C-alpha positions in Angstrom: 0.0 0.0 0.0 1.4 3.3 -1.0 1.3 5.9 1.7 0.3 9.5 1.1 3.8 10.7 1.8 5.4 8.3 -0.7 2.7 9.2 -3.3 3.6 13.0 -2.9 7.3 12.2 -3.3 6.6 10.3 -6.5 4.5 13.1 -7.9 7.2 15.7 -7.1 9.8 13.5 -8.7 7.7 13.1 -11.8 7.1 16.8 -12.0 10.9 17.5 -11.8 11.6 14.8 -14.4 9.0 16.2 -16.8 10.5 19.7 -16.5 14.0 18.4 -17.2 12.7 16.4 -20.2 10.8 19.4 -21.5 13.9 21.7 -21.3 16.2 19.1 -22.9 16.6 18.6 -26.7 14.1 16.3 -28.3 16.7 13.5 -28.8 17.9 13.6 -25.2 16.1 11.4 -22.7 18.3 12.2 -19.5 19.1 15.8 -18.2 22.8 16.3 -17.6 23.9 18.7 -14.8 26.7 21.1 -16.0 28.6 21.9 -12.8 31.0 24.3 -14.6 28.2 26.3 -16.1 26.4 26.3 -12.7 29.5 27.6 -10.8 30.0 30.3 -13.4 26.4 31.4 -13.1 26.7 31.5 -9.3 29.9 33.6 -9.5 28.2 36.0 -12.0 25.2 36.4 -9.6 27.6 37.0 -6.7 29.5 39.6 -8.6 26.2 41.3 -9.6 25.1 41.2 -6.0 28.3 42.7 -4.8 28.0 45.4 -7.4 24.5 46.2 -6.2 25.8 46.3 -2.6 28.6 48.7 -3.6 26.1 51.0 -5.4 23.9 51.0 -2.3 26.9 51.9 -0.1 27.8 54.6 -2.5 24.3 56.1 -2.3 24.4 55.9 1.5 27.7 57.8 1.5 26.3 60.5 -0.9 23.2 60.8 1.3 25.5 61.2 4.4 27.6 63.8 2.6 24.4 65.8 1.6 23.2 65.7 5.2 26.5 67.0 6.5 26.5 69.7 3.8 23.0 70.7 4.9 24.2 70.9 8.5 27.1 73.1 7.5 24.7 75.4 5.7 22.3 75.6 8.6 22.0 79.0 10.2 22.5 79.6 13.9 19.1 79.8 15.6 20.3 82.4 18.1 21.1 86.0 17.2 22.4 88.7 19.7 22.6 91.5 17.1 19.3 93.1 18.1 20.3 93.3 21.8 23.8 94.5 20.8 22.3 97.3 18.6 20.1 98.3 21.5 23.0 98.6 23.9 25.0 100.7 21.5 22.0 102.9 20.8 21.5 103.5 24.5 25.2 104.5 24.9 24.9 106.8 22.0 21.8 108.4 23.5 23.7 109.1 26.7 26.5 110.8 24.8 24.0 112.9 22.8 22.5 114.1 26.1 25.7 115.9 27.1 24.8 119.1 28.9 25.9 122.6 28.0 28.9 121.6 25.8 28.1 118.8 23.4 30.5 116.5 21.6 30.7 118.8 18.6 33.7 120.7 17.4 31.8 123.8 16.5 30.0 123.9 19.8 33.3 123.5 21.7 35.0 126.2 19.8 32.2 128.6 20.4 32.2 127.9 24.1 35.9 128.4 24.4 35.6 131.7 22.6 32.9 133.0 24.8 33.5 131.5 28.2 37.1 130.3 28.1 39.1 133.2 26.5 42.8 133.1 26.5 42.9 136.2 28.6 40.6 138.9 29.9 40.9 142.6 28.9 41.5 145.1 31.6 38.1 146.6 30.8 36.2 143.4 31.6 33.5 144.1 34.1 33.3 142.3 37.5 29.8 141.1 36.5 31.2 139.5 33.3 34.0 137.8 35.2 31.5 136.4 37.7 29.1 135.2 35.1 31.8 133.4 33.1 33.1 131.8 36.3 29.6 130.6 37.1 29.1 129.2 33.6 32.4 127.3 33.8 31.5 125.8 37.2 28.1 124.7 35.7 29.9 123.2 32.7 32.3 121.2 34.9 29.5 120.0 37.2 27.3 118.9 34.2 30.2 117.1 32.6 30.8 115.1 35.8 27.2 114.2 35.9 27.2 113.2 32.2 30.3 111.0 32.8 28.5 109.2 35.7 25.4 108.7 33.5 27.6 107.0 30.8 29.3 104.9 33.5 25.9 103.8 34.7 24.8 102.9 31.2 28.0 100.8 30.6 27.4 99.0 33.9 23.8 98.2 32.9 25.1 96.8 29.6 27.3 94.3 31.4 24.3 92.2 32.5 23.0 92.1 28.9 26.5 91.2 27.6 26.8 88.4 30.1 23.5 86.9 29.0 24.5 87.2 25.3 27.8 85.5 25.9 26.2 82.6 27.8 23.7 82.1 25.0 26.3 82.2 22.3 28.6 79.7 24.1 25.7 77.3 24.5 24.7 77.7 20.8 28.3 77.2 19.6 28.7 74.0 21.7 25.6 72.5 20.2 26.3 73.8 16.7 25.6 71.1 14.0 27.7 72.6 11.3 30.6 74.9 10.4 28.3 77.8 9.5 26.6 77.8 12.9 30.0 77.7 14.7 31.3 80.5 12.4 28.2 82.6 13.1 28.6 82.1 16.8 32.2 83.3 16.6 31.2 86.3 14.5 28.6 87.3 17.1 31.1 87.0 19.9 33.4 89.4 18.0 30.4 91.7 17.6 29.8 91.7 21.4 33.5 92.5 22.0 33.2 95.4 19.5 30.2 96.6 21.5 32.2 96.4 24.7 35.0 98.4 23.0 32.3 101.0 22.0 31.1 101.3 25.6 34.7 101.7 26.8 35.4 104.3 24.2 32.3 106.2 25.2 33.3 106.0 28.9 36.8 107.3 28.2 35.3 110.1 26.1 32.9 111.1 28.9 35.6 111.0 31.6 38.1 112.9 29.3 35.4 115.5 28.7 34.9 116.0 32.4 38.6 116.2 33.2 39.2 118.6 30.3 36.4 121.0 31.4 37.6 120.8 35.0 41.2 121.5 34.0 40.2 124.3 31.7 38.1 125.8 34.4 41.1 125.8 36.8 43.3 127.4 34.1 40.6 130.0 33.3 40.3 130.8 37.0 44.0 131.8 37.0 43.5 134.1 34.0 40.5 135.7 35.7 42.4 136.2 38.9 45.2 137.9 37.0 42.7 140.2 35.3 41.1 141.1 38.7 44.5 141.8 40.1 45.4 144.0 37.2 42.1 145.9 37.6 42.8 146.4 41.3 46.2 147.7 40.8 45.4 150.1 37.9 41.8 151.3 38.6 41.4 154.8 40.2 43.9 157.4 41.3 45.0 155.7 44.4 44.4 156.7 48.0 43.8 160.4 48.8 43.9 161.5 52.4 40.7 163.3 53.6 40.0 165.2 56.8 37.9 163.2 59.2 35.9 164.7 62.0 36.3 162.4 65.0 34.0 164.2 67.4 31.0 166.4 66.9 31.6 169.9 68.1 28.7 171.8 69.7 
């Protein structure tokens, strides 16, 4: 009795034999396995598979390169330029608020011609000398106040600068590409430029105060010399006059 398993094996064998017979020439009754041809076909298929694998690896490398290039072109998400511009604008506004004598060549020359003359004429009135001295004192006092205002503005900018530096350092450490790192470095340089601008403004304000104070001292000497000359040359000198000491009845 033929078992179902044996029957299936016979059917499968018959099917294979029929396929071999159909593919063989009409005069051939037995299929011959060509080992050389089979091995060549296997080698050819292996080479084609390796070539496909190489092409896939090349495509992966190109995709990685494109991703890296995209990262290098990515812009830094943080920008400190707006805050930096605001800080510099505030410092400029403090300088533009200079009292009495502004940071202007024409204004300075006019003030020195009117209130800071090289010398006083002997005909200068005491009221003029007093008025000029009062103006010079006011200029010196205002300049010291302006200098302190600029100092206060520079100190206030330090907190903003500290926050900007922290943000830029954090952004540069997490930069995904060369462009982001370069932009972070450029912004750091811009912040340093802003600090130099604040320092320049501070030096200018302090120098202005010192110059006006020194000029006021020098002008006081010229005024004292003019007052001394007026005292020595004004009038005809002392003339004795009779004085009645006791009232006679």
